N, C-alpha and C positions, 0 to 999 in steps of 0.2 A: 504493500500500500504506500510505503514511503516514496518509492520510485514513481508511483502513479501521480502523487501530488506534485513532484518535481517535473514530471513529464507534462502534466497538464498546465503547469505554470513555469515555463522555461525561463521567463524573465523575472522571476520572483525576487532574486537577489537584487537586481537593479532597481526594481520597484521599491523594495525596502530601503535601499540607499537613498532613493528620492524622497521617501518619507522622512528619513533621518536627517537629511541635509539641512533643512531650515531649522531643525532643533539644534544642530551643532552650531549654526550661525547665531541663533538666539543665545545659546550658552556663552559663546565667545564674547558677544556684546555685553551681556549681563555680568560676566566675570570681571571685565575691565571697569565696570561701574558699580559693583556690588557694595551695598551698605550693610554692615554687619548687624545693624539694628533690625534687619529683616529676618534674622535667624529665629527659628522656632525650635522647640525641643520635643522629640518623641520619647526620649529617655534622658537620663542625667547628662550623657555625653553624646547622644544620638541626635544629630542636627537634621533639620529640614527647612526648606524655604519655598517661596513662591516659584523659584526657578525649577526646583524638582517637580512640583505639582504641575506647572504649566507645560514643562517638557513632556511629562507623562501624558497629559491630556492631548497634546499635539501628536504624540506617537500613537496613542490608542485610536484617535480619530482616523489617522492615515492607515494604520494596519487593519482596522476593522473593515475597510473597503476592499482590501486585497483578498482576504479570506473570511467572509462573513460567518462561516461555520466554526471558526476557531475561538476558543476561550482565551481568557487572560489571567496571568498571575503576575502582578506588578508590585513593586516595593511600596508605592504610596497609596495604593488602593483607590485611585480616582475612578476606577471602573469596577463593575461587579466582578468579583473574583470567581471564575468558573473553570474548574479543572476538567476540561473535556479531553477526549483522546488527542485532538489536535489543539495545541495551545501555544500562544505567545507568552514568553517569559521575559519581562522587561525591567531593567533598572534604568530609569531616565537620566540619572546623574550619579554614577558610582564614584565616590570621592567627595561627598558634600563638604566635609570638614576642610579638605584642601581648597575647594572652590571658595568657601566662605573666608578663608584666610589669605586668598590671593595666590595660592600655589598652583602652578600650571599642570597638575597631574589629576585629571578626572576624565570620565568617559561615559559614553552611552553604550549600553549593552542590550542587545536584542537577540533572542533565540526563538526558533520555532521548533516545538517538540511534538512528536507523535508517539503516544503511549510511553512517554518519559524519555524517548531517545531523540537527541537533537538532529534536525534535518538541515538547519540553516543557522548560522551565527554571525553576528556583526559586533565588533567593538570599535567604536569611533572615538578617537581622541581629538577634540576640537581645536586645541591650541596649536598642535603640531600638524594638523590636517592629515592625520594618519587614520586610514580605514583598514582594519583587519577583518577579513571576510573568509567564510568557509561554507561550502555546501557539501553535504554528506557524499562521500565517494569522489569528490572533485578537487581535493587538495585545499591548501590554505594560501591566502594571498595578502600582501600588504600593498595597498594602492595599486592593485592589479598585477603585482609581481609575485611569483611563487616564493614561498618561504618554507623553511624547515627548522625543526628544533636543533639545538646545539648538539654537536657530536661528542662533547666532553663526557668521558665515562669515569673519570677519577674525581672523587669528591674534593680532594685537596686542590684541584684545579678549577673548581666550580664556583660561580657566583650565584648565590641563592637569594630568593625573596621570601618574605613572610609577612604576616600581619599580626598586630598585637590586639588583645582584647581591650575594648574601650567602654564596656558596660558590665559584662558578666565576668567577674574576677575569681570565680570559685576554683578555677583550674590553674591559676597563676603559679602556684608552688610546683605543679607538675610541668608547666610550660618552660619555666626559666632554666632548669637543668638541660632540657632539650635544646633550647636556644644557645646555651653556652657550648654544648657539644657541636652544634652546627657552626657556630662562629669559629671555634678552634680547629675544626677539621675541614674547613672550606676556605676559599679565597676571600669570602666575606658574605655578609647577610644584609640585604636592603629591605626597607619598608616604605613603599610608595604611598600606600593609603587607598589603593583602588584594586580590588581583587581581579576585576575584569582586565585591567591593564597588566597586572602581574602575569596573568595567563597568556595574554597577547604577546607579552615580551618573552615568555617561554617559547611560544610558537615560532617566533622569529629568531630565537637564539640569543637575545640580549641577556636573558637570565637562563642559567643552565637548569635550574629547578626552583620550585615554589611549593610551600606548604602553609596551611592555615586551618584553624578550626573555628567553630561557631559561625558558619556562613549560611546564607540563604540561597535558594535556587537562582534568584535573579542576579546574585553576585557572580555566579560561575557558569551558568547554562551555556552562554555563547562561548566563553573561554574554553570550556571542556572540548567543544567541537573544534575550535581553532587548534588546540594542542594535538588532538588525535589525528586531525587531517594533515597536520604538519609533521606527522610521523612519531609523535610522542605518546606517552601513556598518562592518563589521569585516573585516580582512584581515591577511595577514602583511605584512612590510615591502616586499615586491615588488608588493603590490597584489592578489595571488592570494587566492582565497576560503578557502584552507586556513589559517584562523585557529585552529582547535581543535587540530590535530595538527602545526602548523608551528613550534611552540616560540617564536613571536614574534607580537605583535599590535599593531595600531593601530586605534582605534575613534573615530568622530566622525560628524557629519553629512557628507553627500556632499562638499560644497565644502571644508570644513575638513579632511576626510580626505585630499584631494588635496594640500593644503599640508603636512600632516604627513608624508606619504609622501616628498615632495621632500626634506625635511630629514633623513629617516631613511636616505637613500641610502647613507651610509657604513657602516651596520650591516647591509646586505643580505647 
């Protein structure tokens, strides 16, 4: 059935990019003029703003026209959440805290899932004008050029990315020893603040590997397809394929993935 959807909609990727383009331009404009007084709080350190909500409304309006039968799972919940077999999973602004503080690391993440499996994924970074795209079985691209994951297979030579908890701190004592081991056994660990971009950067080889826990489907759905179509592997910390709905993820090439899994055992 997945191939049927793509065959019936051969221009779907380009159509989704057309939907996302004005949203990226809107975010670029608002980022350069953003007033921090517009920040709202979903949790103690969980920020949201009119930019997140407006971007989501724009995306939902456009995507609804492309596949009226598809449901939506979105971060800001501006549309009725409907977990249908065919479903758009959308993060309108991944990296809101960065955006609010004027840091140029945030992204739009859009994925189309069929029975939980991604068919199409886009991570759009508005400031650098970078569009990471993937369609199931068709490879991964950055601004139209084919990309692949890093060939690095030795952890000592790897640059890693991760994310830190910003609201739920119950596992910090477990997390810190793992972070220490990753820091001391790799070339370095970075924290950009956008899971979607972390995965996109794994897909193009800028990061050799990435791991994080306490994630939502909209954070990773598009990025999982980017990584796998770029020749990598994405899973939860137990090595199972459930990286989108499992709330934890590790992504790298196959050999490095195995080394990261071993070091993440305390967080399973």
